[in-house]
C-alpha positions, 0 to 999 in steps of 0.5 A, spaced: 365 646 403 367 651 398 372 654 402 375 647 404 376 646 396 379 652 395 384 651 401 386 644 398 387 648 391 392 653 394 396 648 398 397 644 391 399 650 387 405 651 393 407 644 392 408 644 385 412 651 385 416 648 390 418 642 385 420 647 380 413 645 376 408 650 373 401 648 374 396 648 368 390 651 370 387 651 363 387 644 363 385 643 370 378 645 371 374 644 378 366 644 378 363 646 385 356 644 383 352 640 388 349 635 383 356 632 382 356 631 390 351 626 390 352 618 391 353 614 385 348 609 384 350 601 384 350 597 379 344 594 382 340 600 383 341 602 376 338 596 373 332 596 378 325 598 375 321 604 378 314 604 378 309 610 379 306 610 386 299 607 385 293 611 387 289 608 393 282 608 394 283 610 401 278 614 406 281 620 409 278 618 416 281 615 421 278 608 420 271 609 424 265 611 420 258 614 422 252 609 420 245 610 422 239 606 420 235 606 414 241 610 411 242 609 403 247 606 399 249 613 397 249 616 404 254 610 406 259 611 400 259 619 403 260 617 410 266 612 408 269 617 403 269 612 398 266 612 391 259 609 390 261 604 385 266 601 390 261 600 395 256 597 390 261 592 388 262 591 395 255 590 397 255 584 392 259 580 396 255 581 403 249 577 405 243 580 405 245 587 402 239 587 397 238 592 392 245 596 390 241 602 387 244 609 390 237 611 393 236 604 396 235 604 404 239 599 408 235 598 414 239 592 418 245 595 421 248 589 421 248 589 414 251 596 414 257 594 419 259 588 414 259 592 408 264 597 412 268 591 414 269 589 407 272 596 406 276 595 412 273 600 416 270 600 423 263 603 424 259 607 430 252 608 430 249 615 430 243 618 429 241 620 422 243 627 420 237 632 420 236 638 416 236 644 421 229 647 419 227 640 420 229 640 427 226 647 429 219 646 426 215 641 430 211 636 425 207 630 426 208 623 423 203 619 419 203 612 416 206 611 409 201 611 403 199 604 401 205 599 398 206 597 391 203 590 390 210 588 387 213 590 394 208 585 398 209 578 401 205 573 405 205 574 412 201 570 418 194 571 419 192 575 426 187 571 429 183 573 435 179 568 439 173 571 442 166 569 446 163 569 452 166 568 459 168 561 461 166 558 454 173 556 454 177 561 450 184 560 454 183 553 454 183 552 447 189 557 446 192 553 451 191 546 447 193 550 441 200 552 443 201 546 448 202 551 454 198 552 461 195 559 460 188 558 464 191 555 470 195 562 471 189 566 470 186 569 476 179 565 477 180 562 470 178 569 467 183 573 462 184 579 465 188 582 459 190 581 452 195 576 450 198 575 444 203 570 441 205 565 435 203 558 434 206 554 429 201 549 426 202 542 424 203 544 416 208 549 418 205 555 418 205 560 423 199 564 426 198 570 431 193 569 436 190 574 440 186 572 447 181 577 449 177 577 455 170 575 455 168 579 461 163 584 461 168 589 464 173 589 458 168 591 452 173 596 450 179 591 450 175 586 446 173 592 441 181 593 440 182 586 439 177 586 433 180 592 430 187 588 430 185 582 427 184 578 420 180 572 423 175 571 429 174 565 432 168 565 436 168 560 442 161 558 444 159 553 449 155 548 446 151 547 453 150 555 454 149 557 446 149 564 444 150 569 450 150 577 451 158 577 449 157 573 443 152 577 441 157 583 442 162 579 438 158 578 432 156 586 432 163 588 432 165 583 427 160 586 422 162 593 423 169 591 422 167 586 416 172 581 419 170 573 417 168 569 423 170 561 424 165 558 429 168 553 434 162 550 438 166 548 445 165 543 450 161 538 445 163 532 450 159 535 456 152 531 457 148 538 456 151 539 449 146 541 443 150 543 437 144 544 433 141 548 438 147 553 437 147 553 430 140 555 430 141 560 435 147 563 430 142 563 424 137 567 428 143 572 429 144 573 421 150 568 421 149 563 415 153 557 417 155 551 412 150 547 411 145 552 412 145 556 406 152 560 408 159 559 408 161 561 415 165 555 418 163 552 424 167 546 428 165 542 434 171 541 439 172 540 445 178 544 448 180 540 454 180 534 450 183 536 444 177 533 440 177 536 432 183 541 434 186 539 427 179 541 423 179 548 427 187 549 425 185 547 418 179 552 417 184 557 420 189 556 415 184 555 409 181 562 411 187 565 411 189 562 404 183 565 401 184 572 404 191 572 401 194 576 407 200 580 405 205 585 408 210 590 406 217 587 409 221 594 408 221 601 410 219 604 416 215 600 421 208 601 423 205 597 429 199 597 434 200 597 441 196 591 444 198 592 451 203 596 455 205 594 462 211 596 467 216 590 469 219 591 476 226 588 473 226 590 466 222 597 466 216 599 461 214 594 456 209 594 451 206 588 447 205 590 439 203 587 433 207 589 427 203 591 421 208 593 416 216 594 416 221 590 419 222 592 427 229 591 429 233 593 435 235 601 435 229 603 432 226 609 434 218 609 435 213 614 436 206 612 439 201 617 442 205 622 446 210 616 448 217 614 444 222 609 445 229 607 442 228 599 442 233 596 447 230 589 446 225 585 443 222 579 446 217 573 443 211 571 447 215 566 451 220 572 453 226 570 449 230 575 445 229 576 438 233 580 433 227 582 428 220 582 427 216 582 421 209 583 419 203 579 423 208 577 428 207 579 436 213 582 440 214 585 447 218 592 446 223 594 451 225 601 451 219 606 452 220 612 456 213 613 457 208 607 456 204 607 450 196 606 450 193 600 448 190 601 441 195 606 439 199 606 433 206 605 433 210 609 427 218 609 426 222 615 425 229 617 423 232 619 429 230 621 437 230 629 434 224 627 430 221 623 435 221 629 440 219 634 435 213 629 433 211 629 441 212 636 442 207 637 436 202 632 439 202 635 446 201 642 443 195 639 439 192 635 445 193 642 449 189 646 443 184 640 443 183 640 451 182 648 451 177 647 445 173 642 449 174 646 456 172 653 452 164 652 454 166 650 461 170 656 462 165 661 459 160 659 463 164 660 469 166 667 467 159 668 466 158 666 473 163 670 476 161 677 472 154 676 475 157 675 482 161 681 481 155 685 478 151 683 484 156 685 489 158 692 486 151 694 486 150 692 493 156 696 495 153 702 491 147 701 495 150 701 502 154 707 501 161 708 502 162 707 510 158 701 509 162 697 504 167 695 509 166 687 511 163 686 517 165 679 521 170 674 520 173 673 513 170 668 509 173 661 508 176 661 501 175 653 501 168 650 500 165 648 506 165 640 507 158 638 505 158 632 510 157 627 505 161 620 506 167 620 501 172 614 499 178 615 496 181 610 491 188 609 488 188 604 483 195 600 481 195 595 475 199 590 472 197 592 464 194 599 462 188 595 459 186 592 466 187 599 469 183 602 463 177 596 465 177 598 472 176 605 471 171 604 466 167 600 471 168 606 477 165 610 472 159 607 472 158 609 480 152 613 480 151 613 488 154 620 489 148 623 493 149 618 499 157 617 498 162 620 494 167 616 490 173 619 488 179 616 484 185 620 486 191 617 482 191 611 477 197 608 474 201 602 471 206 598 475 207 596 483 205 600 489 211 604 491 212 609 496 209 615 493 203 611 492 203 610 500 204 617 501 199 619 497 194 614 500 196 617 507 195 624 505 188 623 502 186 617 507 185 613 501 184 605 499 190 602 495 187 597 490 193 593 487 191 589 481 196 583 480 202 588 482 207 588 488 207 592 494 213 596 496 216 593 502 216 600 506 211 599 512 204 601 511 202 603 517 195 607 517 194 605 509 189 600 507 192 596 501 187 591 498 191 586 493 186 583 488 186 579 481 179 579 479 175 586 477 169 583 480 172 582 487 175 589 487 168 591 486 165 587 491 170 589 496 169 597 494 161 596 495 163 593 502 167 600 504 161 604 501 156 600 505 160 602 511 161 609 510 153 610 509 150 612 516 145 608 519 138 609 517 131 608 521 128 601 519 121 600 522 119 593 525 112 591 526 112 587 533 105 585 534 097 587 532 091 588 536 084 589 534 080 594 538 073 591 540 070 596 545 071 603 548 071 604 555 070 611 558 073 612 565 074 617 570 081 618 573 080 623 578 077 629 575 080 627 568 075 623 563 080 618 559 078 612 554 081 605 555 081 601 549 079 594 550 083 590 545 085 583 543 092 581 540 091 578 533 099 577 531 105 577 535 106 581 541 104 587 544 110 591 549 108 597 553 115 600 552 114 600 544 111 605 540 104 604 537 100 607 531 093 607 529 090 604 522 083 605 520 081 601 514 088 600 512 090 608 512 094 611 518 090 615 523 096 617 528 103 615 529 109 615 534 104 614 540 106 611 547 102 607 552 100 610 559 097 603 561 097 596 559 092 591 563 090 584 563 084 583 567 086 588 573 093 587 573 098 592 570 103 588 565 109 589 560 106 585 554 101 581 551 101 575 547 097 573 541 090 571 542 090 575 549 085 580 551 087 587 554 086 594 556 090 599 553 090 607 554 094 611 550 098 618 552 094 622 547 087 622 548 085 627 543 085 621 538 077 619 536 078 611 535 072 606 534 071 599 534 074 595 529 081 600 528 087 596 528 093 598 534 100 596 531 106 595 536 112 597 532 120 599 534 125 603 530 131 599 529 138 602 526 140 598 520 146 599 515 145 602 508 146 598 502 149 602 496 145 601 489 151 601 485 150 596 480 156 596 475 152 590 470 156 584 472 
């Protein structure tokens, strides 16, 4: 550019010289600055007002921020890379945001998403960040300390319906919630615990637990007592206080749980309400009108009589107790039941005791954990959250939790795995300690056996140490006793547990061994069938489906009531027991007189007898009794005569002559000759589970 300008200047100077004029270089100055080469502004641009660029409170992210459950307000501000005050201001316009303190936790992911959306950001749910030391160090998780009184709110009561079998517990609940339950139970007997919510006429909600009344479910009833706030004890007016009724009274006393007595079946002819009240007084239950405060209501669950009075009594008792729960913080719950659904997978029924359970929570129970993928109410309808005192069906378990275990919420899957590793390690240590005595006993036996073999080898000398004959088998020889192998598959964990408790009462292993080689919750699958073929086992499918694969060579028994399973198992055991000899008396005869006769050179004795009972047969066996004591047994006849004729049998009140094959027995007149036969009859097991 500068070269071009200089060239133009020289051209101008040469032209001026050609016209005879001298250029004045002092008056003409050429500025070559780059600033002067800029374009001049227009009038509009000169009058335009320029403002300084405004600082925008915009995150440095790409617009997608990481969020997690139970994150604090400060964590959200840090994740969004926004000022804390900005997040707190936005929270004022978000419904359900709650406390805006920096340390306040945001439990609902939906609320966190709404806050981020107000800030113009998208969200992505991730696991909560965990310190590296916390990941590497395994630890356990325990329930939180008791909550502060200002954090408590009212919650619905948990009411457990208990009583003896067939006293109308399920029918009562059927009438309360207006759904047919008893018809769906096998034989009208509740086989597992059912938890559901009932809305009373006054608008209040009550969580009911239906526990079995059968004797096989004592542990399940005990779990129901541990979960409950109020016990509704159902007693049939015609039967009165029974064995399971006494057990409920004992459990309620141990757990200090208030009781409301529902005297059921008052519409039946044999009902006697006053007799039931007197029996309860004899067992330490002070009823209203008898000097106590325990409420007793006469009802008819089938007809719906006085159900309003019962629900009012439950509501009044709950109000007097002032039941409250904490709705914030990590969730705590108790497993009521667990099962495997063929379509949805592993499920557990639980009652939340603390916190609010939502989808996506990480739960730990015993040695099982879950990332909640779905929450369902008692009717199978999906729900978004569960508050204290409410039952829920949880979907998402990796392993089935055990009924009665405590459910605790943790921050992330890493923490859950850390807790499970710690608990598994503790379980192994406890098992090692419990097995230490058996291990030491086995070690002592091995040491004694080793010393005996060593001393024997030293005494025998070097050349005699070599073992003679075939090598002994490593496996223990078969003792020859009959054996029955069983595989148990049930619909829920409580039913399987109850079946195993019943089988634990088997006490006839001396005659026939009973072994449970496998048990689990869920349908009968192909691996169960293969295991049954291998061990020649009987598969008991308790209210579950059976795999469609061919079941040739496998015995499968589908049952839905436990006492029917026991009856079938008794038949199998009786069929395995060997036949036994049973003596059957056919007839008797009195010895009237003895006759000595000569048969060739041998002197023999003939018994003159009269048949007094039954029938005498020559081919059967005989025994001799004197004054009720046995003289000889397993005798046979060489001859049986009536008059002079040889006969095969003698009827009652007929005289005959008998000659025994054993002539060495000294008989007298007045002795009794018994004719008997040996029958091979099947044995009966003496096992009685106590039903």
